[in-house]
Residue, then its C-alpha position, 0 to 999 in steps of 0.5 A: x101466225x101473221x095474216x098473209x099479205x094480200x097481193x094486188x096486181x099493179x094497175x097500169x091505166x095508161x097502157x090501156x088508155x094507149x092501147x085504145x087510142x092506138x086502136x082507134x087511130x089505126x081503125x080510122x086510118x084504115x077505114x079512110x084509106x078503104x073508102x078513099x076512091x083515090x087509092x083505086x083498090x080495084x086496080x090494086x088488086x088487078x096488078x098485085x099478082x101481075x106477071x110483070x110485077x112478079x118478074x120485077x120483084x125477082x130481078x129485085x131479089x137477083x140484084x140484092x143478092x149479087x150486090x150484097x155478095x160483092x159488098x160483103x166480100x169486098x167489104x171483109x177485104x177492105x176491113x182486113x186491109x184497114x186493120x193491117x199494119x201496112x200503112x199503104x194498104x191502111x190509107x187505100x182502104x180508108x180513101x175507099x170508105x171515104x169516097x163510097x161513103x161520102x157520096x150518094x148512091x144515086x150519083x154513083x149509079x148515074x156515073x155507072x150509067x154513064x160508064x160506056x160514054x166515059x170509058x169506050x173500050x177497055x184494053x189489057x196488055x203490056x203498055x205500049x206493047x201487045x194487047x191481050x184483051x179488048x172489050x168494047x164497053x159501048x157495044x155492051x147492053x149490060x145495064x144489070x151488070x153495072x147496076x149490081x157493081x155500082x150497088x155492091x161497090x157502095x155496099x162494101x164501104x159500109x160492111x167494111x166499117x161493120x166488119x172492122x167494128x165486129x173485129x175491134x170488139x174482141x178483147x186484145x187479150x184473147x188475141x195475145x192468149x191465142x198467139x200464145x197458144x201458138x195459133x195461126x192467124x186463120x185459125x185465130x180468126x176462125x176459132x176466136x175472133x169471128x164467132x164473137x164478132x158475128x154477134x155484132x155483125x149480124x144485126x147491121x148486116x141484116x139491116x144492110x140487106x134489108x136497106x139494099x133490097x129497098x136501094x135497088x129502086x134507085x137503079x133506074x139512074x143506070x138506067x135499068x127498068x126491069x126491077x120491081x119499082x121500074x115495072x110498076x112505074x112502066x105499068x102506071x105510065x100506061x094506065x095513069x094510076x100511080x097510086x094503086x101501082x105504087x101500093x102494089x110495089x110497097x106491098x111486094x117490098x114489104x113482103x120481102x123485107x118481112x122474110x129477111x127479117x125472120x131470117x135475121x131473127x133466127x141468125x141473131x138467136x143462133x149467135x146469141x146462144x150463151x148471152x141470153 
């Protein structure tokens, strides 16, 4: 019998060199941050679990949930309008996506903050006839409502494109086969289209949720200052310590986005069964 061929593991010196350089660089950055008095770590630890900061984080989560609920629901409707054969609905949906994707979200929030100045009241009724509902916009103190409406309407334009891409990823042959079997449109969407489209919809939707959580820091344009960034800005406006307070806000944002990333990971695993 021939002698066995010795198995020699492949050596990768580049990995060890890269790891060493990365660890040394990270250690130097951490040491520099720990010894730099500008970071003011005692102030950081004093306000990390402050009641105002935690209340602002809760408001941030509420804004994220309500805005994403509007974005996902309205985005699905807009996607269906674009995929329908009705040219009027298709043009309306395309114009909606064009306007809200083509303008900055901060500018849109500024307009929502000026909404009471643009529309002083809303009247619903018969034209040139009786009015059934009269709403005094200037008398409202609804900065939170205008904030999540502005964020949700902007998000719906992006979610519509995500849903449209997911539905278009399903082969047309499967739709023809479902139609030949006598499936209704709703049954076909529930049994054929959505289970396959969710594999492509979940990852970008998770990214949009994480992005929305961070975008809530722009609601100061409404103006709304009760969310996380607004609370941190109020505190450092009093004690003149912006760097540690920004680090506190960044820590809370990082913690919340990390939890959302874990949830996204398990959802992706759930809908990727059979394809791994």
